[in-house]
C-alpha positions as CSV (number, residue, x, y, z in Angstrom):
1,M,81.0,48.8,137.8
2,T,80.4,45.1,138.8
3,R,82.6,42.3,137.6
4,I,81.4,38.7,137.4
5,V,84.3,36.4,138.1
6,R,84.5,32.7,137.3
7,L,86.6,30.5,139.6
8,K,88.3,27.2,138.7
9,I,89.5,25.4,141.9
10,D,91.4,22.2,142.2
11,V,89.7,20.8,145.2
12,T,92.5,18.1,145.7
13,K,94.8,21.0,146.7
14,I,92.6,22.0,149.6
15,D,94.2,21.4,153.0
16,K,91.2,19.6,154.6
17,A,92.5,20.5,158.1
18,R,91.6,24.2,157.3
19,L,88.0,23.4,156.6
20,F,85.7,24.5,159.5
21,Q,82.1,23.9,160.5
22,G,79.7,26.9,160.3
23,K,76.0,27.2,161.0
24,K,75.0,26.2,157.5
25,G,77.8,24.0,156.3
26,T,81.5,23.3,156.0
27,Y,83.6,26.3,154.9
28,L,87.0,27.2,153.6
29,D,88.6,30.7,153.8
30,A,90.3,31.7,150.5
31,T,91.4,34.8,148.8
32,V,91.2,35.9,145.2
33,F,93.9,38.1,143.7
34,L,92.6,39.9,140.6
35,N,94.3,41.7,137.8
36,D,92.6,44.0,135.3
37,E,94.2,42.4,132.4
38,A,94.4,38.7,131.4
39,G,97.7,36.9,131.9
40,E,99.5,34.6,129.6
41,Y,96.9,31.8,130.0
42,G,93.8,34.0,129.8
43,D,93.1,34.2,133.5
44,N,92.9,37.4,135.5
45,G,94.2,36.1,138.8
46,M,94.5,33.2,141.3
47,I,92.8,31.8,144.4
48,T,94.8,30.9,147.5
49,Q,93.9,29.1,150.6
50,D,94.0,31.4,153.6
51,V,96.5,30.9,156.5
52,S,96.3,32.1,160.1
53,K,97.7,35.5,161.1
54,E,100.6,33.8,162.9
55,E,101.4,31.9,159.7
56,R,101.3,35.1,157.6
57,E,103.6,36.8,160.0
58,A,106.0,33.8,159.6
59,K,105.8,34.2,155.8
60,V,103.8,31.0,155.3
61,K,101.8,31.1,152.1
62,G,98.5,29.4,151.4
63,A,98.3,26.8,148.7
64,I,97.3,28.1,145.2
65,L,94.0,26.4,144.6
66,G,93.2,27.6,141.1
67,N,92.6,30.6,138.9
68,A,90.0,33.4,138.3
69,T,88.7,34.9,135.1
70,I,86.6,38.0,134.8
71,F,83.7,36.7,132.9
72,K,81.4,39.7,132.5
73,V,81.5,43.4,133.4
74,L,78.3,45.3,134.2
75,D,78.6,49.0,133.6
76,D,76.6,51.6,135.5
77,D,73.6,51.1,133.3
78,N,73.6,47.3,134.0
79,Q,74.6,46.6,130.4
80,H,76.7,43.5,130.0
81,Q,80.1,43.7,128.5
82,Q,81.9,40.4,127.7
83,A,85.3,40.0,129.4
84,G,87.8,37.2,129.5
85,H,87.0,34.0,127.8
86,P,83.3,32.9,127.3
87,M,82.3,29.4,128.2
88,P,82.6,27.0,125.3
89,Q,79.3,26.0,123.5
90,G,77.6,23.1,125.3
91,A,79.7,23.4,128.4
92,P,77.8,22.6,131.6
93,Q,77.2,25.7,133.8
94,D,75.4,24.6,137.0
95,E,75.7,20.9,136.8
96,E,76.1,19.0,140.1
97,H,79.4,17.0,140.4
98,D,79.4,13.9,142.6
99,D,83.1,13.2,142.1
100,I,84.4,15.7,144.6
101,P,87.2,13.9,146.5
102,F,85.9,14.8,150.1
């Protein structure tokens, strides 16, 4: 079973010092924590910014950057099943945003 997950990230919460340069761009390591059932606000989990191994051992936690919602579930026959909350009518899906603060 495949789950399609929609992420909503508050980019102002990203610690820019943790961005790193890769071969094809600038990257950020993050982790998504998913639950099978939606929480109080309709999301299925959260996204946190990763920290180093030494920081994890010192109990430092990465910033919570946003939330995750299971948008669709594909069963073994590739049939779509709606999950979570669908996008509102007329909401942009793949629109470029030039107001990113970095």
